[in-house]
Backbone as CSV, one residue per row, in Angstrom:
resi,resn,N_x,N_y,N_z,CA_x,CA_y,CA_z,C_x,C_y,C_z
1,MET,-10.572,1.613,-44.548,-11.884,1.957,-44.584,-12.764,2.021,-43.206
2,ILE,-13.581,2.782,-42.764,-14.069,2.911,-41.418,-14.808,1.501,-41.130
3,ALA,-14.522,0.748,-39.605,-15.637,0.285,-38.896,-16.765,0.622,-39.226
4,ASP,-17.696,-0.818,-39.090,-19.483,-0.068,-38.861,-19.125,-0.771,-37.673
5,THR,-19.634,-0.385,-36.560,-19.673,-0.769,-35.400,-20.655,-0.354,-34.714
6,PRO,-21.839,-1.509,-34.263,-23.358,-0.858,-33.078,-22.607,-0.082,-32.602
7,LYS,-24.125,0.470,-31.535,-23.858,1.255,-30.820,-22.846,0.625,-30.144
8,PRO,-22.223,1.144,-29.262,-21.662,1.361,-27.297,-22.832,0.622,-26.261
9,PRO,-21.928,-0.132,-25.698,-20.408,-0.614,-25.468,-19.999,-1.419,-26.494
10,TYR,-18.587,-1.645,-26.435,-18.190,-2.884,-27.094,-16.779,-2.547,-26.712
11,VAL,-15.841,-3.205,-27.661,-14.105,-3.137,-27.111,-13.480,-3.491,-28.087
12,ALA,-12.754,-2.071,-28.288,-11.807,-2.176,-29.083,-10.238,-2.366,-28.468
13,VAL,-9.343,-3.274,-29.444,-8.394,-3.504,-28.606,-7.539,-2.727,-30.112
14,ILE,-6.362,-2.025,-29.687,-5.733,-0.947,-30.888,-3.918,-1.583,-30.393
15,PHE,-3.520,-2.362,-31.475,-2.637,-2.495,-32.282,-1.619,-1.461,-32.530
16,SER,-0.698,-1.059,-31.487,0.267,-0.461,-32.427,1.587,-0.641,-33.135
17,SER,2.544,-0.837,-33.584,3.916,-1.365,-34.068,4.797,-1.119,-34.477
18,LEU,5.644,-1.435,-34.913,6.990,-0.554,-35.511,7.591,-1.905,-36.689
19,ARG,7.570,-2.049,-37.284,7.748,-3.488,-37.701,9.172,-3.126,-38.455
20,THR,10.074,-3.831,-38.553,10.992,-4.136,-39.232,11.357,-4.409,-40.445
21,GLU,12.436,-4.675,-41.016,12.550,-4.599,-42.155,12.623,-5.472,-43.035
22,GLY,11.764,-6.087,-44.367,11.541,-7.330,-45.290,9.850,-7.583,-44.446
23,ASP,10.149,-8.356,-46.022,8.451,-8.906,-45.523,8.865,-10.105,-45.209
24,ARG,9.007,-11.115,-44.952,9.752,-12.255,-44.447,8.089,-13.083,-43.474
25,GLY,7.459,-12.788,-44.785,5.546,-13.062,-44.944,5.289,-13.075,-44.389
26,TYR,5.565,-11.721,-43.532,4.407,-10.439,-42.830,3.097,-10.508,-43.729
27,GLY,3.124,-10.597,-44.601,2.032,-9.691,-45.296,0.789,-11.034,-45.421
28,ALA,1.276,-12.257,-46.164,0.548,-12.956,-46.071,-0.301,-13.381,-44.513
29,MET,0.655,-13.736,-43.623,0.421,-13.580,-42.455,-0.733,-12.615,-41.949
30,ALA,-0.614,-11.570,-42.401,-1.295,-9.989,-41.640,-3.283,-10.228,-42.345
31,ASP,-3.030,-10.584,-43.785,-4.194,-11.429,-44.838,-5.311,-12.106,-43.922
32,ARG,-3.862,-13.493,-43.347,-4.924,-14.351,-42.991,-4.918,-14.278,-41.304
33,MET,-4.636,-13.110,-40.491,-4.979,-12.851,-39.385,-6.617,-12.117,-39.479
34,GLU,-6.038,-11.508,-40.594,-7.801,-10.004,-41.000,-8.887,-11.143,-41.210
35,GLU,-8.615,-12.388,-41.876,-9.256,-13.226,-42.534,-10.145,-14.339,-41.390
36,LEU,-9.190,-14.565,-40.567,-9.398,-15.346,-39.594,-10.591,-14.096,-38.266
37,ALA,-9.697,-13.566,-37.725,-10.703,-12.467,-37.125,-12.018,-12.211,-37.441
38,LYS,-11.990,-12.204,-38.634,-13.449,-12.180,-39.282,-14.633,-12.768,-39.053
39,ALA,-13.760,-14.162,-38.782,-14.717,-15.576,-38.642,-14.875,-16.005,-37.399
40,GLN,-14.385,-15.329,-36.121,-14.445,-15.558,-34.825,-15.510,-14.672,-34.166
41,PRO,-16.329,-15.901,-33.414,-17.303,-15.004,-32.494,-16.872,-13.889,-32.109
42,GLY,-17.972,-13.089,-31.818,-17.756,-11.692,-31.134,-17.370,-9.803,-32.023
43,PHE,-16.244,-10.368,-33.096,-15.819,-9.636,-34.134,-17.001,-8.968,-34.473
44,LEU,-16.451,-7.173,-34.505,-17.295,-6.407,-34.824,-16.627,-6.006,-35.824
45,GLY,-15.508,-5.585,-36.458,-14.730,-4.888,-37.450,-12.837,-4.534,-36.855
46,VAL,-12.535,-4.195,-37.888,-11.153,-3.099,-37.534,-10.644,-2.586,-39.051
47,GLU,-9.880,-1.433,-38.373,-9.547,-0.990,-39.213,-7.690,-0.531,-38.966
48,SER,-6.787,-0.081,-39.922,-5.927,-0.615,-40.377,-5.116,0.594,-40.530
49,ALA,-3.745,1.083,-40.560,-3.029,1.987,-40.705,-1.673,1.768,-41.420
50,ARG,-0.724,1.334,-41.746,0.977,1.997,-41.688,1.425,2.776,-42.707
51,ASP,2.549,3.323,-41.932,3.338,4.263,-42.709,4.461,4.099,-43.634
52,ALA,4.831,4.897,-44.008,5.924,4.453,-45.437,7.607,3.773,-44.101
53,GLU,7.418,4.497,-42.817,8.672,4.217,-41.992,8.171,2.725,-41.253
54,GLY,7.078,2.122,-41.342,6.638,1.187,-40.532,6.138,1.194,-39.706
55,PHE,5.538,2.382,-38.907,4.751,2.579,-37.845,3.032,2.029,-38.188
56,GLY,2.514,1.497,-37.373,1.043,0.891,-37.569,-0.055,1.324,-36.752
57,ILE,-0.762,0.958,-36.868,-2.199,1.207,-35.828,-3.166,0.112,-36.310
58,THR,-3.286,-1.161,-35.838,-4.794,-1.648,-36.324,-5.519,-1.671,-35.039
59,VAL,-6.848,-1.318,-35.669,-7.494,-1.504,-34.407,-8.586,-2.659,-34.199
60,SER,-9.185,-3.956,-33.799,-9.637,-4.903,-33.960,-10.789,-4.030,-33.090
61,TYR,-12.216,-4.344,-33.385,-13.591,-4.054,-32.682,-14.206,-5.517,-31.667
62,TRP,-14.305,-5.724,-31.034,-15.093,-6.618,-30.431,-16.037,-6.803,-29.620
63,ARG,-17.242,-7.550,-29.083,-18.207,-7.860,-28.661,-17.716,-7.298,-26.862
64,ASP,-16.864,-7.776,-26.374,-17.024,-7.991,-25.361,-15.235,-8.688,-25.159
65,GLU,-14.909,-8.573,-23.747,-13.265,-8.982,-22.917,-13.113,-10.412,-23.590
66,ALA,-14.528,-11.114,-23.682,-14.482,-12.749,-23.450,-14.020,-12.938,-24.908
67,SER,-14.948,-12.185,-25.783,-14.298,-12.556,-27.485,-12.850,-12.042,-27.629
68,VAL,-12.903,-10.946,-27.083,-10.550,-10.393,-26.726,-10.245,-11.495,-26.632
69,ALA,-10.486,-12.056,-25.301,-9.795,-12.822,-24.763,-9.474,-14.353,-25.767
70,ALA,-10.953,-14.936,-26.249,-10.604,-15.984,-27.297,-9.652,-15.625,-28.629
71,TRP,-9.817,-14.563,-29.471,-9.141,-14.590,-30.098,-7.807,-14.136,-29.671
72,LYS,-7.458,-13.242,-28.716,-6.168,-13.782,-28.216,-5.215,-14.983,-27.612
73,ALA,-6.374,-15.654,-27.828,-5.536,-17.836,-27.424,-5.909,-18.687,-28.921
74,HIS,-6.712,-17.674,-29.528,-6.929,-18.730,-30.928,-5.304,-19.108,-31.445
75,ALA,-4.868,-20.516,-31.875,-4.291,-20.969,-31.550,-3.315,-20.100,-33.409
76,GLU,-3.856,-19.997,-34.311,-3.059,-19.737,-35.386,-2.608,-17.790,-35.156
77,HIS,-3.964,-17.317,-34.435,-2.769,-15.889,-34.370,-2.051,-16.439,-32.931
78,ALA,-1.756,-17.027,-32.016,-0.225,-17.402,-31.110,0.542,-17.501,-31.901
79,VAL,0.459,-18.501,-32.909,1.628,-18.535,-34.246,1.766,-16.782,-34.274
80,ALA,0.835,-16.447,-35.064,1.539,-15.111,-35.223,2.064,-13.804,-34.728
81,GLN,1.556,-14.035,-33.062,2.245,-13.354,-32.231,3.315,-13.890,-31.608
82,ARG,3.864,-15.350,-32.078,5.345,-15.816,-31.632,6.247,-15.461,-32.910
83,LEU,5.327,-15.185,-33.902,6.487,-14.673,-35.236,6.620,-12.771,-34.852
84,GLY,5.409,-12.358,-34.646,5.769,-10.772,-34.583,6.782,-10.526,-33.789
85,ARG,7.241,-11.021,-31.796,7.807,-10.910,-31.814,9.072,-11.420,-32.114
86,GLU,9.369,-12.793,-32.773,10.851,-12.860,-33.344,10.999,-12.392,-34.523
87,ALA,10.569,-12.015,-35.361,10.754,-11.135,-36.594,10.038,-9.773,-36.753
88,TRP,8.962,-9.905,-37.169,8.563,-8.609,-38.008,8.102,-7.531,-37.143
89,TYR,8.311,-7.662,-35.689,8.144,-6.338,-34.979,9.496,-5.478,-34.692
90,GLY,9.630,-4.040,-34.910,10.227,-4.172,-33.786,10.434,-3.271,-31.859
91,ALA,9.286,-3.172,-32.191,8.227,-3.004,-31.166,7.030,-2.337,-30.999
92,PHE,5.659,-2.730,-30.360,4.448,-2.726,-30.188,4.121,-2.506,-28.849
93,ARG,2.670,-2.479,-29.224,1.502,-2.286,-27.691,0.427,-2.515,-27.832
94,VAL,-0.007,-2.904,-26.788,-1.641,-3.608,-27.232,-2.314,-2.763,-26.373
95,ARG,-3.377,-2.726,-26.730,-4.297,-1.546,-25.354,-6.056,-2.402,-25.810
96,VAL,-6.214,-2.035,-24.457,-7.550,-2.807,-24.979,-8.503,-2.321,-24.083
97,CYS,-9.496,-0.970,-24.507,-10.160,-0.363,-23.872,-12.106,-0.432,-24.610
98,ARG,-12.887,-0.598,-23.368,-14.034,-0.702,-23.389,-13.937,1.210,-24.790
99,VAL,-15.141,0.507,-25.544,-15.855,2.108,-25.881,-17.290,2.589,-25.363
100,GLU,-17.197,3.702,-25.191,-18.251,4.365,-24.263,-19.739,5.080,-25.496
101,ARG,-18.685,5.953,-26.112,-19.263,6.784,-27.154,-18.770,6.566,-28.613
102,ASP,-19.573,6.751,-29.274,-19.192,6.823,-31.516,-19.683,8.115,-31.898
103,SER,-19.417,8.919,-32.380,-20.396,9.798,-33.218,-19.260,9.908,-34.594
104,GLY,-20.298,10.491,-35.437,-19.309,10.667,-36.889,-20.268,11.163,-37.802
105,MET,-19.690,10.847,-38.880,-20.634,11.516,-40.450,-20.538,10.535,-41.324
106,GLY,-21.268,10.484,-42.247,-21.247,9.812,-43.688,-21.116,8.295,-42.934
107,THR,-21.098,7.254,-44.257,-21.528,6.122,-43.939,-20.105,5.830,-43.761
108,ALA,-20.489,4.347,-42.861,-18.559,3.908,-42.636,-18.152,2.887,-43.930
């Protein structure tokens, strides 16, 4: 689903990843992280997709970089990050960007 974001500027965190095989608790943790992120101050929305080979991209949108930093430091999120490095991802990259323009059509 396309996130319904406000007028820019705001911050986007792009998380690109390549999953390892097997779930090993990943699905439940991913659901929990989305639920938890949505409750954080400054959270604006999220979009996510994963292909059959395990490559995925999740983009989360935040009001400002302070909101992003608070999310990165959240205790439960830190546990998920550690487990991601240890078990769930063969590779990943995090990119943080400032959104300057936003255009499109239809409802989000």
